[in-house]
C-alpha positions in Angstrom: -18.4 -33.4 -38.6 -20.0 -32.2 -41.8 -19.7 -28.6 -40.1 -16.2 -29.1 -39.4 -15.1 -30.3 -42.9 -17.0 -27.5 -44.5 -15.0 -24.8 -42.6 -12.9 -22.9 -45.3 -9.7 -22.8 -43.0 -10.1 -26.8 -42.5 -10.5 -27.4 -46.1 -7.3 -25.4 -46.6 -5.3 -27.2 -44.5 -6.6 -30.7 -45.5 -6.0 -29.9 -49.1 -2.5 -28.5 -48.4 -1.5 -31.6 -46.5 -2.9 -33.8 -49.1 -1.0 -32.0 -51.9 2.1 -32.2 -49.8 1.9 -36.0 -49.2 1.2 -36.5 -52.9 4.0 -34.6 -54.2 6.3 -36.2 -51.8 5.2 -39.7 -53.0 5.8 -38.4 -56.7 9.3 -37.6 -55.8 9.8 -40.8 -53.9 8.7 -42.8 -57.0 10.9 -40.9 -59.4 13.8 -41.3 -57.1 12.8 -45.1 -57.0 12.5 -45.5 -60.7 16.1 -43.8 -61.3 17.5 -46.2 -59.3 16.8 -48.7 -62.3 18.2 -46.3 -65.1 21.5 -48.3 -65.7 22.2 -52.1 -65.1 24.4 -51.4 -62.0 21.7 -49.3 -60.6 22.5 -47.8 -57.0 23.7 -44.4 -58.4 22.6 -41.5 -56.6 20.3 -39.0 -58.4 23.1 -36.0 -58.0 26.3 -38.1 -59.0 25.8 -37.0 -62.6 25.6 -33.1 -62.3 
């Protein structure tokens, strides 16, 4: 297992997948927080553009 994780291609793909999941979670959190911007709430993020 240690030899598998030490290979450069495996480390690259694990890093890529980890960063993708992290950034997706950040986007979901930002959309969730945008929901509480006004008292009415529930406005979709693109309604004001």
